[in-house]
N, CA, C and O of each residue as an XYZ file, in Angstrom:
840
protein
N      -9.885    -29.378     -4.744
C      -9.236    -29.912     -6.197
C      -8.184    -29.317     -6.404
O      -7.715    -28.355     -5.796
N      -7.795    -29.868     -7.260
C      -6.353    -29.729     -7.804
C      -5.454    -30.098     -9.302
O      -4.809    -31.144     -9.374
N      -5.501    -29.195    -10.357
C      -4.972    -29.629    -11.487
C      -3.919    -28.923    -12.160
O      -3.267    -27.918    -11.878
N      -3.931    -29.783    -13.199
C      -2.612    -28.720    -13.912
C      -2.919    -27.539    -14.029
O      -1.812    -27.061    -14.281
N      -3.313    -27.064    -14.030
C      -3.670    -25.825    -14.717
C      -1.604    -24.991    -14.753
O      -0.904    -23.982    -14.670
N      -1.630    -25.703    -14.845
C      -1.420    -25.477    -15.394
C      -1.039    -23.848    -15.796
O      -1.263    -22.640    -15.867
N      -0.848    -24.140    -15.841
C      -0.369    -22.750    -16.875
C      -0.764    -21.588    -16.112
O      -0.450    -20.528    -16.653
N      -1.160    -21.525    -15.383
C      -0.393    -20.322    -14.722
C       0.598    -19.568    -15.348
O       0.643    -18.355    -15.141
N       1.250    -20.015    -15.947
C       2.604    -19.348    -16.545
C       3.426    -18.235    -16.145
O       4.168    -17.611    -16.904
N       3.276    -18.039    -15.049
C       4.170    -16.850    -14.829
C       4.759    -16.061    -15.901
O       5.269    -15.010    -15.513
N       4.821    -16.298    -17.159
C       5.747    -15.801    -17.803
C       5.033    -14.867    -18.681
O       5.252    -14.783    -19.890
N       4.107    -14.115    -17.987
C       4.020    -12.876    -18.880
C       4.725    -12.024    -18.930
O       4.687    -11.329    -17.915
N       5.424    -11.699    -19.690
C       6.912    -11.102    -19.702
C       6.451     -9.860    -19.897
O       5.647     -9.819    -20.829
N       6.651     -8.828    -19.374
C       6.605     -7.352    -19.226
C       6.310     -6.645    -20.411
O       5.693     -7.359    -21.201
N       6.456     -5.867    -20.692
C       6.099     -4.820    -22.069
C       7.202     -3.633    -21.919
O       6.801     -2.471    -21.865
N       8.710     -3.950    -21.847
C       9.638     -2.751    -21.901
C       9.532     -2.581    -23.457
O       8.594     -2.785    -24.228
N      10.982     -2.080    -23.680
C      11.140     -2.431    -24.870
C      10.495     -2.526    -26.039
O      10.794     -3.544    -26.665
N       9.691     -1.802    -26.568
C       9.102     -1.752    -28.187
C      10.290     -1.692    -29.252
O       9.957     -2.001    -30.396
N      11.512     -1.371    -29.069
C      12.144     -1.620    -29.838
C      13.591     -2.078    -29.734
O      13.595     -2.779    -28.723
N      15.248     -2.051    -30.412
C      15.602     -2.753    -30.129
C      16.026     -3.943    -30.470
O      15.830     -4.255    -31.644
N      16.617     -4.798    -29.701
C      16.636     -6.176    -30.686
C      15.218     -7.379    -30.354
O      14.376     -7.423    -29.457
N      15.409     -7.987    -31.201
C      14.315     -8.938    -31.205
C      13.928     -9.831    -30.196
O      14.933    -10.152    -29.562
N      13.030    -10.313    -29.813
C      12.729    -11.547    -28.786
C      14.150    -12.597    -28.998
O      15.113    -12.727    -28.242
N      13.944    -13.084    -29.954
C      14.754    -14.481    -30.667
C      16.460    -14.297    -30.213
O      17.267    -15.227    -30.195
N      16.808    -12.633    -29.806
C      17.856    -12.567    -29.417
C      18.511    -13.535    -27.939
O      18.257    -13.185    -26.786
N      19.250    -14.600    -28.233
C      19.742    -14.889    -26.799
C      20.010    -14.021    -25.444
O      19.917    -14.413    -24.281
N      20.414    -12.572    -25.986
C      20.825    -11.582    -24.785
C      19.352    -10.718    -24.104
O      19.140     -9.921    -23.191
N      18.611    -11.370    -25.079
C      17.245    -10.200    -24.691
C      16.419    -10.734    -22.979
O      15.657    -11.701    -22.987
N      16.685    -10.032    -21.761
C      16.113    -10.313    -20.934
C      14.003    -10.777    -21.626
O      13.335    -10.569    -22.639
N      13.789    -11.543    -20.089
C      12.196    -11.523    -20.828
C      11.737    -10.347    -20.432
O      10.785     -9.784    -20.972
N      12.425     -9.866    -19.395
C      11.635     -8.547    -18.974
C      11.623     -7.242    -20.022
O      10.998     -6.184    -19.948
N      12.502     -7.708    -20.961
C      12.077     -6.766    -22.055
C      11.623     -6.916    -23.407
O      11.959     -6.401    -24.474
N      10.637     -7.895    -23.014
C      10.213     -9.211    -24.411
C       8.855     -8.213    -24.131
O       8.434     -8.075    -22.983
N       8.336     -7.662    -25.068
C       7.042     -6.880    -25.119
C       6.006     -7.804    -25.621
O       6.260     -8.989    -25.836
N       4.718     -7.226    -25.831
C       3.426     -8.149    -26.766
C       3.224     -9.292    -25.789
O       3.857     -9.590    -24.776
N       1.953     -9.967    -26.484
C       1.712    -11.393    -25.927
C       2.672    -12.465    -26.117
O       3.757    -12.463    -26.699
N       1.955    -13.512    -25.418
C       2.593    -14.929    -25.745
C       1.442    -16.247    -26.268
O       0.253    -16.238    -25.949
N       2.154    -17.432    -27.201
C       0.914    -17.889    -27.529
C       1.364    -18.999    -27.321
O       2.575    -19.199    -27.416
N       0.372    -20.116    -26.942
C       0.837    -21.355    -27.196
C       1.269    -22.146    -28.142
O       0.454    -22.345    -29.043
N       2.462    -22.754    -28.249
C       3.200    -24.116    -29.045
C       1.887    -24.744    -28.786
O       1.546    -24.814    -27.605
N       1.051    -25.239    -29.740
C       0.409    -26.616    -29.383
C       1.188    -27.829    -30.153
O       0.705    -28.949    -29.988
N       2.268    -27.720    -30.922
C       2.769    -28.887    -31.177
C       3.893    -29.147    -30.170
O       4.541    -30.181    -30.328
N       4.157    -28.450    -29.299
C       4.773    -28.745    -28.229
C       4.210    -28.696    -26.885
O       4.976    -28.763    -25.923
N       3.143    -28.602    -26.742
C       2.740    -28.571    -25.417
C       1.629    -29.939    -25.333
O       1.251    -30.322    -26.441
N       1.169    -30.574    -24.331
C       0.396    -31.731    -24.101
C      -0.145    -31.260    -22.349
O       0.365    -30.738    -21.358
N      -1.500    -31.837    -22.767
C      -1.990    -32.291    -21.544
C      -2.472    -33.819    -21.512
O      -3.085    -34.405    -22.405
N      -2.128    -34.236    -20.501
C      -2.362    -35.503    -20.128
C      -3.037    -36.080    -18.780
O      -2.994    -35.433    -17.734
N      -3.556    -37.127    -18.860
C      -4.070    -37.473    -18.023
C      -4.276    -39.528    -17.627
O      -4.387    -40.372    -18.517
N      -4.272    -39.737    -16.586
C      -5.004    -40.924    -16.076
C      -6.263    -41.460    -15.354
O      -6.715    -41.140    -14.255
N      -6.810    -42.558    -16.458
C      -7.680    -43.595    -15.487
C      -7.413    -44.730    -14.688
O      -6.459    -45.480    -14.895
N      -8.150    -44.856    -13.875
C      -7.379    -46.033    -12.698
C      -8.308    -46.909    -12.945
O      -9.371    -46.311    -13.111
N      -8.461    -48.375    -13.083
C      -9.524    -48.834    -12.997
C      -9.105    -50.494    -11.722
O      -8.079    -51.010    -11.280
N     -11.044    -50.824    -11.572
C     -10.619    -51.831    -10.107
C      -9.154    -51.322     -9.799
O      -8.346    -52.156    -10.209
N      -8.564    -50.263     -9.232
C      -7.328    -50.360     -8.403
C      -6.141    -50.645     -8.724
O      -5.173    -50.401     -8.003
N      -6.078    -51.257     -9.971
C      -4.658    -51.609    -10.495
C      -4.434    -51.095    -12.210
O      -3.563    -50.546    -12.885
N      -5.552    -51.555    -12.357
C      -5.162    -50.883    -14.099
C      -5.050    -49.788    -14.807
O      -6.103    -49.321    -15.243
N      -3.877    -49.140    -15.092
C      -4.069    -47.584    -15.370
C      -3.721    -47.813    -16.466
O      -3.068    -48.768    -16.887
N      -4.388    -46.430    -17.304
C      -4.463    -46.087    -18.837
C      -4.331    -44.854    -19.074
O      -5.147    -44.091    -18.558
N      -3.431    -44.399    -19.789
C      -2.902    -42.794    -20.103
C      -3.850    -42.432    -21.328
O      -4.261    -43.182    -22.214
N      -4.094    -41.024    -21.128
C      -4.388    -40.540    -22.109
C      -4.501    -38.821    -22.379
O      -4.846    -38.126    -21.423
N      -4.153    -38.074    -23.908
C      -4.530    -36.710    -23.686
C      -5.192    -36.126    -24.406
O      -5.960    -36.845    -25.045
N      -5.266    -34.763    -24.671
C      -5.493    -33.801    -25.170
C      -4.942    -33.269    -26.396
O      -4.305    -32.242    -26.164
N      -4.954    -33.556    -27.475
C      -3.970    -32.573    -28.693
C      -4.874    -31.693    -29.122
O      -6.002    -32.174    -29.226
N      -4.726    -30.176    -29.505
C      -5.016    -29.371    -30.375
C      -5.336    -28.178    -29.021
O      -6.243    -27.353    -28.911
N      -4.424    -28.435    -28.297
C      -4.613    -27.393    -27.300
C      -4.338    -25.670    -27.749
O      -3.633    -25.618    -28.757
N      -4.643    -24.612    -27.347
C      -4.780    -23.661    -27.393
C      -5.180    -22.217    -26.522
O      -6.265    -22.026    -25.972
N      -4.050    -21.283    -26.545
C      -3.951    -20.913    -25.602
C      -2.654    -18.908    -25.764
O      -1.871    -18.552    -26.645
N      -3.029    -18.320    -24.648
C      -2.651    -17.081    -24.894
C      -2.023    -16.731    -23.471
O      -2.524    -17.163    -22.433
N      -0.706    -15.788    -23.499
C      -0.634    -14.877    -22.041
C      -0.571    -13.598    -22.401
O       0.421    -13.258    -23.046
N      -1.589    -12.602    -22.080
C      -1.112    -11.305    -22.231
C       0.438    -10.585    -21.547
O       1.305    -11.243    -20.972
N       0.464     -9.475    -21.732
C       2.106     -8.945    -21.652
C       1.621     -8.195    -19.949
O       2.472     -8.054    -19.071
N       0.261     -7.821    -19.762
C      -0.394     -8.213    -18.401
C      -0.703     -8.929    -17.482
O      -1.117     -8.548    -16.388
N      -0.563     -9.840    -17.772
C      -0.115    -11.741    -17.227
C      -1.560    -12.241    -16.859
O      -1.844    -12.863    -15.835
N      -2.620    -11.787    -18.079
C      -3.606    -12.995    -18.006
C      -3.870    -13.751    -18.857
O      -3.946    -13.386    -20.031
N      -4.070    -14.957    -18.481
C      -3.316    -16.030    -19.232
C      -4.698    -17.430    -19.494
O      -5.149    -18.070    -18.545
N      -5.065    -17.602    -20.696
C      -6.082    -18.520    -20.813
C      -5.587    -19.262    -21.791
O      -4.900    -18.805    -22.704
N      -6.087    -21.122    -21.582
C      -5.519    -22.435    -22.248
C      -7.128    -22.410    -22.101
O      -7.937    -22.085    -21.231
N      -7.168    -23.050    -23.731
C      -8.646    -24.019    -24.040
C      -8.246    -25.567    -24.512
O      -7.488    -25.783    -25.457
N      -8.849    -26.575    -23.740
C      -8.831    -27.631    -23.915
C      -9.739    -28.115    -24.942
O     -10.704    -27.353    -24.998
N      -9.853    -29.322    -25.999
C     -10.724    -29.410    -26.638
C     -11.080    -31.007    -26.326
O     -10.360    -31.910    -26.750
N     -12.214    -31.233    -25.575
C     -12.794    -32.185    -24.912
C     -13.133    -33.148    -26.002
O     -12.719    -34.306    -25.957
N     -13.753    -32.777    -26.818
C     -14.127    -33.209    -28.282
C     -12.917    -34.182    -28.897
O     -13.171    -35.289    -29.371
N     -11.520    -33.608    -28.827
C     -10.726    -34.413    -29.113
C      -9.746    -35.077    -28.338
O      -8.526    -35.120    -28.500
N     -10.716    -35.768    -27.167
C      -9.645    -36.729    -26.250
C      -9.411    -37.622    -26.792
O     -10.303    -38.231    -27.384
N      -8.105    -38.048    -26.798
C      -7.228    -39.225    -27.489
C      -6.761    -40.211    -26.072
O      -5.894    -40.083    -25.208
N      -7.788    -41.197    -26.346
C      -7.716    -42.348    -25.507
C      -7.133    -43.759    -26.004
O      -7.015    -44.741    -25.270
N      -6.738    -43.703    -27.563
C      -5.545    -44.276    -28.005
C      -6.876    -45.635    -28.722
O      -6.616    -46.536    -29.520
N      -8.125    -45.344    -28.135
C      -9.085    -46.831    -28.279
C     -10.271    -45.844    -29.550
O     -10.300    -44.637    -29.309
N     -10.927    -46.187    -30.458
C     -11.885    -45.265    -31.163
C     -13.045    -45.383    -30.204
O     -13.351    -44.295    -29.715
N     -13.609    -46.175    -29.894
C     -14.940    -46.868    -29.234
C     -14.507    -45.980    -27.613
O     -15.350    -45.335    -26.989
N     -13.401    -46.097    -27.272
C     -13.563    -45.279    -26.174
C     -13.302    -43.908    -25.982
O     -13.547    -43.282    -24.951
N     -12.719    -43.398    -27.169
C     -12.998    -42.055    -27.288
C     -14.190    -41.652    -27.464
O     -14.728    -40.795    -26.762
N     -14.841    -42.370    -28.647
C     -16.477    -41.877    -28.204
C     -17.120    -41.776    -27.282
O     -18.119    -41.058    -27.242
N     -16.477    -42.832    -25.837
C     -17.910    -43.026    -24.943
C     -17.122    -41.722    -24.269
O     -17.830    -40.830    -23.802
N     -16.035    -41.622    -24.223
C     -15.278    -40.573    -23.482
C     -16.093    -38.983    -23.462
O     -16.561    -38.338    -22.524
N     -16.011    -38.677    -25.083
C     -16.633    -37.805    -25.531
C     -17.964    -37.632    -24.952
O     -18.198    -36.747    -24.129
N     -19.195    -38.798    -25.539
C     -20.593    -38.507    -25.316
C     -20.960    -38.992    -24.019
O     -21.956    -38.428    -23.567
N     -20.254    -40.214    -23.002
C     -20.892    -40.245    -21.876
C     -20.595    -39.507    -20.514
O     -21.285    -39.328    -19.510
N     -19.085    -39.081    -20.917
C     -18.549    -38.608    -19.854
C     -18.381    -37.267    -19.567
O     -18.731    -36.633    -18.572
N     -17.714    -36.867    -20.713
C     -17.499    -35.010    -20.664
C     -18.929    -34.431    -21.426
O     -19.256    -33.257    -21.252
N     -19.826    -35.431    -22.361
C     -20.705    -34.805    -22.593
C     -20.513    -33.535    -23.588
O     -20.919    -32.381    -23.456
N     -19.854    -34.059    -24.493
C     -18.801    -32.648    -25.554
C     -20.161    -31.716    -26.087
O     -20.097    -30.487    -26.058
N     -21.336    -32.400    -26.551
C     -22.662    -31.560    -27.115
C     -22.849    -30.471    -26.703
O     -23.121    -29.457    -27.347
N     -22.652    -30.665    -25.067
C     -23.002    -29.716    -24.431
C     -21.640    -28.578    -23.596
O     -21.701    -27.457    -23.090
N     -20.699    -29.407    -23.767
C     -19.521    -28.949    -23.004
C     -18.276    -29.074    -23.894
O     -17.410    -29.780    -23.377
N     -17.978    -28.600    -25.035
C     -16.968    -29.079    -25.787
C     -15.716    -28.515    -25.379
O     -14.654    -28.773    -25.945
N     -15.800    -27.976    -24.695
C     -13.890    -27.460    -24.340
C     -13.932    -27.100    -22.486
O     -14.834    -26.778    -21.712
N     -12.835    -27.294    -22.377
C     -12.775    -27.054    -20.798
C     -11.847    -25.710    -20.913
O     -11.375    -25.502    -22.031
N     -11.519    -24.720    -19.813
C     -10.738    -23.539    -20.007
C      -9.735    -23.558    -18.386
O      -9.834    -24.036    -17.256
N      -9.016    -22.916    -18.990
C      -8.196    -22.941    -17.736
C      -8.110    -21.515    -18.125
O      -7.949    -21.171    -19.296
N      -8.243    -20.496    -16.907
C      -7.866    -19.127    -16.594
C      -6.849    -18.699    -15.511
O      -6.974    -19.458    -14.550
N      -6.039    -17.917    -15.334
C      -4.917    -17.252    -14.574
C      -4.531    -15.743    -14.710
O      -4.486    -15.131    -15.777
N      -4.225    -15.172    -13.322
C      -3.603    -13.990    -13.705
C      -2.618    -14.047    -12.927
O      -2.784    -14.215    -11.719
N      -1.284    -13.902    -13.539
C      -0.269    -14.169    -12.958
C       0.813    -12.544    -12.628
O       0.521    -11.445    -13.098
N       1.733    -12.753    -11.953
C       2.740    -11.604    -11.867
C       3.840    -11.666    -12.482
O       4.767    -12.475    -12.504
N       3.494    -10.163    -13.260
C       4.148    -10.455    -14.629
C       5.702    -10.121    -14.355
O       6.405    -10.028    -15.361
N       6.214     -9.960    -13.297
C       7.777     -9.811    -12.699
C       8.359    -11.440    -12.440
O       9.509    -11.747    -12.756
N       7.601    -12.214    -11.954
C       7.569    -13.356    -11.473
C       8.983    -14.226    -11.645
O       9.626    -14.835    -10.790
N       9.292    -14.004    -13.494
C      10.474    -14.674    -13.775
C      11.128    -13.921    -14.813
O      11.655    -14.477    -15.776
N      11.113    -12.664    -14.646
C      11.641    -11.675    -15.322
C      12.970    -11.639    -15.431
O      13.263    -10.927    -16.391
N      13.776    -12.010    -14.975
C      15.374    -12.350    -14.982
C      15.762    -13.561    -15.423
O      16.948    -13.669    -15.735
N      15.045    -14.519    -15.530
C      15.147    -16.414    -15.724
C      16.094    -16.288    -17.168
O      15.654    -15.680    -18.144
N      17.306    -16.874    -17.168
C      18.088    -16.721    -18.110
C      17.900    -18.159    -19.153
O      17.373    -19.076    -18.523
N      18.261    -18.550    -20.748
C      17.976    -19.347    -21.460
C      18.743    -20.496    -20.878
O      19.951    -20.444    -20.649
N      17.966    -21.557    -20.647
C      18.054    -23.230    -19.835
C      18.239    -22.537    -18.161
O      19.223    -22.915    -17.525
N      17.451    -21.724    -17.627
C      17.324    -21.027    -16.304
C      16.103    -21.757    -15.944
O      15.176    -21.387    -16.664
N      15.687    -22.839    -14.924
C      14.338    -23.258    -14.814
C      14.190    -22.915    -12.509
O      14.977    -22.758    -11.576
N      12.847    -22.970    -12.697
C      12.491    -22.299    -11.292
C      11.077    -22.985    -10.901
O      10.197    -23.184    -11.738
N      10.980    -23.269     -9.749
C      10.122    -24.207     -9.392
C       9.031    -23.434     -8.736
O       9.346    -22.634     -7.854
N       7.758    -23.588     -9.076
C       7.109    -22.174     -8.295
C       5.267    -23.224     -8.186
O       4.986    -24.164     -8.930
N       4.642    -22.842     -7.429
C       3.176    -23.031     -7.511
C       2.437    -22.591     -8.111
O       2.709    -21.391     -8.111
N       1.244    -22.819     -8.928
C       0.297    -22.051    -10.030
C      -0.772    -22.050     -9.336
O      -0.960    -22.841     -8.412
N      -1.636    -21.119     -9.718
C      -3.051    -21.270     -9.321
C      -4.143    -20.504    -10.496
O      -4.130    -19.383    -11.005
N      -4.689    -21.202    -10.582
C      -5.819    -20.558    -11.885
C      -7.512    -21.153    -11.466
O      -7.774    -21.655    -10.373
N      -8.413    -20.984    -12.459
C      -9.538    -21.353    -12.532
C      -9.762    -22.611    -13.559
O      -9.136    -22.775    -14.606
N     -10.524    -23.244    -13.171
C     -10.622    -24.547    -14.266
C     -12.015    -24.565    -14.485
O     -12.725    -24.737    -13.494
N     -12.570    -24.415    -15.637
C     -13.747    -24.172    -16.055
C     -14.332    -25.491    -16.950
O     -13.950    -25.689    -18.103
N     -15.096    -26.174    -16.410
C     -15.263    -27.820    -17.079
C     -16.783    -28.275    -16.586
O     -17.335    -28.248    -15.486
N     -17.138    -28.636    -17.694
C     -18.753    -29.428    -17.583
C     -19.630    -28.487    -16.948
O     -20.466    -28.916    -16.153
N     -19.542    -27.155    -17.215
C     -20.356    -26.010    -16.389
C     -20.261    -25.297    -15.091
O     -20.958    -24.434    -14.557
N     -18.751    -26.176    -14.619
C     -18.747    -25.683    -13.362
C     -17.087    -24.761    -13.136
O     -16.225    -24.963    -13.991
N     -16.857    -24.041    -12.260
C     -15.755    -23.767    -12.295
C     -15.200    -24.005    -10.487
O     -15.997    -23.895     -9.555
N     -14.104    -24.250    -10.346
C     -13.294    -24.502     -9.282
C     -11.541    -23.896     -8.996
O     -10.890    -24.152    -10.009
N     -11.090    -23.532     -8.440
C      -9.442    -22.880     -7.883
C      -8.819    -24.139     -7.968
O      -9.256    -25.091     -7.322
N      -7.674    -24.251     -8.828
C      -6.768    -25.249     -8.825
C      -5.606    -25.060     -8.623
O      -5.185    -23.921     -8.416
N      -4.981    -25.903     -8.634
C      -3.300    -25.720     -7.658
C      -2.351    -26.661     -8.891
O      -2.809    -27.617     -9.515
N      -1.250    -26.226     -9.001
C       0.061    -26.793     -9.668
C       1.544    -26.862     -9.229
O       2.105    -26.087    -10.003
N       2.174    -27.212     -8.666
C       3.523    -27.234     -8.496
C       3.973    -27.747    -10.105
O       3.726    -28.755    -10.767
N       4.678    -26.626    -10.320
C       5.580    -26.432    -11.967
C       6.975    -26.133    -11.853
O       7.550    -25.445    -11.009
N       7.465    -26.813    -12.921
C       8.865    -26.431    -12.890
C       8.627    -25.469    -14.383
O       7.927    -25.850    -15.321
N       9.479    -23.994    -14.330
C       8.950    -22.822    -15.422
C      10.482    -23.140    -15.938
O      11.255    -23.296    -14.993
N      10.981    -23.247    -17.027
C      12.191    -23.087    -17.874
C      12.369    -22.357    -18.970
O      11.545    -22.542    -19.867
N      13.096    -21.688    -19.125
C      12.987    -20.566    -20.478
C      14.137    -21.406    -21.063
O      15.247    -21.521    -20.543
N      13.626    -22.120    -22.502
C      14.791    -22.959    -23.426
C      14.954    -22.269    -24.501
O      15.685    -22.644    -25.417
N      14.285    -21.175    -24.509
C      14.879    -20.310    -25.527
C      15.102    -19.108    -25.416
O      15.071    -18.625    -24.284
N      15.380    -18.304    -26.509
C      15.181    -16.974    -26.284
C      13.861    -16.064    -25.882
O      13.646    -15.087    -25.165
N      13.176    -16.845    -26.661
C      11.949    -16.208    -26.984
C      10.781    -17.745    -26.717
O       9.758    -17.903    -27.383
N      11.182    -18.573    -25.785
C      10.497    -19.900    -25.770
C      10.236    -20.186    -23.922
O      11.257    -20.106    -23.238
N       8.995    -20.480    -23.244
C       9.516    -20.753    -22.353
C       8.137    -21.891    -22.012
O       6.963    -21.872    -22.379
N       9.157    -23.129    -20.882
C       8.073    -24.111    -21.427
C       7.768    -24.146    -19.362
O       8.548    -23.878    -18.449
N       6.383    -24.575    -19.342
C       5.852    -24.910    -17.654
C       5.494    -26.303    -18.161
O       4.912    -26.729    -19.158
N       6.238    -27.006    -16.773
C       5.590    -28.033    -16.987
C       5.330    -28.811    -15.424
O       6.202    -28.653    -14.570
N       4.212    -29.573    -15.129
C       4.584    -30.401    -13.750
C       5.344    -30.640    -13.621
O       6.108    -30.936    -14.540
N       5.786    -30.688    -11.841
C       6.711    -31.407    -11.026
C       5.917    -32.459    -10.362
O       6.647    -33.256     -9.773
N       4.910    -32.667    -10.287
C       4.437    -33.865    -10.031
C       2.982    -33.901    -10.891
O       2.635    -33.007    -11.663
N       2.216    -35.106    -10.599
C       0.741    -35.361    -11.131
C      -0.111    -34.307    -10.273
O      -0.050    -34.104     -9.060
N      -0.830    -33.763    -11.127
C      -2.617    -32.975     -9.984
C      -3.001    -33.758    -10.104
O      -2.786    -34.481    -11.077
N      -3.832    -34.034     -9.096
C      -5.525    -34.892     -8.915
C      -6.397    -33.685     -9.189
O      -6.263    -32.492     -8.913
N      -7.599    -34.573    -10.002
C      -8.470    -34.196    -10.318
C      -9.691    -35.003    -10.006
O      -9.906    -36.118    -10.482
N     -10.533    -34.325     -9.115
C     -12.178    -34.856     -8.717
C     -12.731    -34.906     -9.335
O     -12.531    -34.005    -10.148
N     -13.779    -35.717     -9.668
C     -14.461    -35.602    -10.911
C     -16.025    -34.759     -9.997
O     -16.723    -33.817    -10.370
N     -16.091    -35.556     -8.808
C     -17.126    -34.788     -8.158
C     -17.045    -32.838     -8.157
O     -17.973    -32.034     -8.065
N     -15.670    -32.619     -8.286
C     -15.783    -31.157     -8.497
C     -16.427    -30.430     -9.775
O     -16.590    -29.216     -9.905
N     -16.748    -31.421    -10.670
C     -17.145    -30.421    -11.844
C     -18.815    -31.591    -12.066
O     -19.538    -31.303    -13.019
N     -19.112    -32.431    -11.423
C     -20.477    -32.722    -11.578
C     -20.715    -33.875    -13.040
O     -21.614    -33.950    -13.878
N     -19.287    -34.750    -12.800
C     -18.699    -35.644    -13.678
C     -18.796    -37.357    -13.224
O     -18.400    -38.355    -13.827
N     -19.526    -37.201    -11.846
C     -19.938    -38.614    -11.487
C     -21.166    -39.306    -12.437
O     -21.183    -40.502    -12.731
N     -21.635    -38.851    -12.630
C     -22.733    -39.511    -13.314
C     -22.117    -40.368    -14.651
O     -22.228    -41.526    -15.051
N     -21.495    -39.301    -15.059
C     -20.531    -39.823    -16.468
C     -19.609    -40.966    -16.541
O     -19.505    -41.807    -17.434
N     -18.937    -40.839    -15.401
C     -18.020    -42.052    -14.682
C     -18.414    -42.742    -14.288
O     -17.525    -43.538    -13.987
N     -19.900    -43.308    -13.832
C     -20.795    -44.659    -13.777
C     -21.179    -45.284    -15.040
O     -21.232    -46.495    -15.256
N     -21.549    -43.943    -16.188
C     -22.005    -44.386    -16.860
C     -20.757    -45.414    -17.611
O     -20.900    -46.500    -18.174
N     -19.697    -44.723    -17.406
C     -18.405    -45.472    -18.126
C     -18.235    -46.735    -17.560
O     -17.910    -47.707    -18.241
N     -18.452    -46.789    -16.245
C     -17.855    -47.965    -15.735
C     -19.190    -48.902    -15.566
O     -19.062    -49.449    -14.471
N     -20.207    -49.251    -16.074
C     -21.433    -49.802    -16.302
C     -21.356    -50.409    -17.697
O     -21.635    -51.600    -17.832
N     -20.936    -49.547    -18.915
C     -20.749    -50.057    -20.096
C     -19.841    -50.773    -20.086
O     -20.044    -51.841    -20.664
N     -18.405    -50.567    -19.442
C     -17.529    -51.288    -19.453
C     -17.375    -52.314    -18.767
O     -16.271    -52.859    -18.785
N     -18.333    -52.799    -18.055
C     -18.470    -54.094    -17.223
C     -17.090    -53.867    -16.296
O     -16.157    -54.634    -16.533
N     -16.939    -53.003    -15.406
C     -16.071    -52.924    -14.256
C     -16.710    -52.872    -12.956
O     -17.931    -52.747    -12.856
N     -15.867    -52.970    -11.861
C     -16.394    -52.963    -10.873
C     -15.914    -51.407     -9.981
O     -16.227    -50.978     -8.870
N     -15.156    -50.948    -10.914
C     -14.582    -49.503    -10.435
C     -13.916    -48.916    -11.157
O     -13.098    -49.515    -11.854
N     -14.080    -47.389    -11.220
C     -13.079    -46.424    -12.079
C     -12.741    -45.398    -10.603
O     -13.477    -44.803     -9.815
N     -11.826    -45.497    -10.679
C     -11.457    -44.050     -9.270
C     -11.694    -42.731     -9.649
O     -11.156    -42.337    -10.684
N     -12.518    -41.849     -8.897
C     -12.804    -40.862     -9.485
C     -11.962    -39.452     -9.380
O     -12.327    -38.311     -9.664
N     -10.549    -39.994     -8.808
C      -9.977    -39.018     -8.721
C      -8.816    -39.364     -9.990
O      -8.603    -40.509    -10.389
N      -8.134    -38.147    -10.518
C      -7.457    -38.469    -11.963
C      -5.969    -37.644    -11.963
O      -5.951    -36.419    -12.088
N      -4.936    -38.306    -11.837
C      -3.900    -37.665    -12.011
C      -3.822    -36.956    -13.315
O      -4.023    -37.410    -14.442
N      -3.488    -35.739    -12.942
C      -3.027    -34.847    -14.224
C      -1.617    -34.329    -14.863
O      -1.009    -33.695    -14.000
N      -0.933    -34.390    -16.037
C       0.244    -33.974    -16.031
C       0.176    -32.838    -17.215
O      -0.622    -32.968    -18.143
N       1.059    -31.726    -17.121
C       1.100    -30.981    -18.389
C       2.405    -30.686    -18.801
O       3.394    -31.052    -18.166
N       2.448    -30.035    -19.841
C       4.347    -29.628    -20.640
C       3.078    -28.472    -21.640
O       2.216    -28.761    -22.470
N       3.522    -27.150    -21.050
C       2.809    -26.177    -21.772
C       4.201    -25.624    -22.621
O       5.310    -25.879    -22.151
N       4.091    -24.986    -23.679
C       5.118    -24.019    -24.442
C       5.107    -22.865    -25.077
O       5.077    -22.853    -26.307
N       5.131    -21.550    -24.244
C       4.770    -20.234    -24.707
C       5.987    -19.522    -25.260
O       7.078    -19.369    -24.710
N       5.441    -18.967    -26.903
C       6.173    -18.046    -27.231
C       6.117    -16.687    -27.772
O       5.114    -16.466    -28.450
N       6.951    -15.717    -27.640
C       6.750    -14.627    -27.705
C       6.015    -14.529    -29.061
O       6.325    -15.209    -30.039
N       4.957    -13.570    -29.030
C       3.979    -13.133    -30.135
C       5.181    -12.524    -31.353
O       5.253    -12.879    -32.529
N       5.918    -11.671    -30.749
C       6.765    -10.701    -31.788
C       8.084    -11.174    -31.699
O       8.890    -10.255    -31.550
N       8.762    -12.725    -31.754
C       9.903    -13.138    -31.856
C      10.211    -13.001    -33.364
O       9.500    -13.419    -34.279
N      11.176    -12.465    -33.453
C      11.824    -12.837    -35.134
C      13.271    -12.330    -35.089
O      13.993    -12.434    -36.081
């Protein structure tokens, strides 16, 4: 199983200098920024697609993401499944109650431990490609997931991690087959593909930027 996890964002950016230039100074290296990093929810998105009867593709996403990276490399992203947005209210409700079962499992979580030196010298505007791995907790089960991503330093104290290609999540890896079948039946479809392409864009900002 593979997923966006994005988020292994190897941007855990080290903890040297607690004095001197602020994190918003363009001259500051990532390796000079101390403290934690927080996810900018307004600039971040995790999206996925459903494929019905082999050819009908519809896209959905999760607003309201939250997360952080510590300077030691521990990264956590929380995904509010009960806020899933499919652009149709009835479908939103069915996804929450029948598929994700958000009364029992309201959130999914991605956890990763990252090498804090991996992107220490990335300049503003610089971009590198990497493979990230993490643990995805979804619907009561954990799995190791992988994503090929672009890591871009978009400002002095902001870094973006985005998928370079979709990551496929298989519903069977998280015991979601019954929920998928329930959706198929209520929608009167012949099939819904049990492999879900996922993409993400995650933007982190240094907590001590200023």
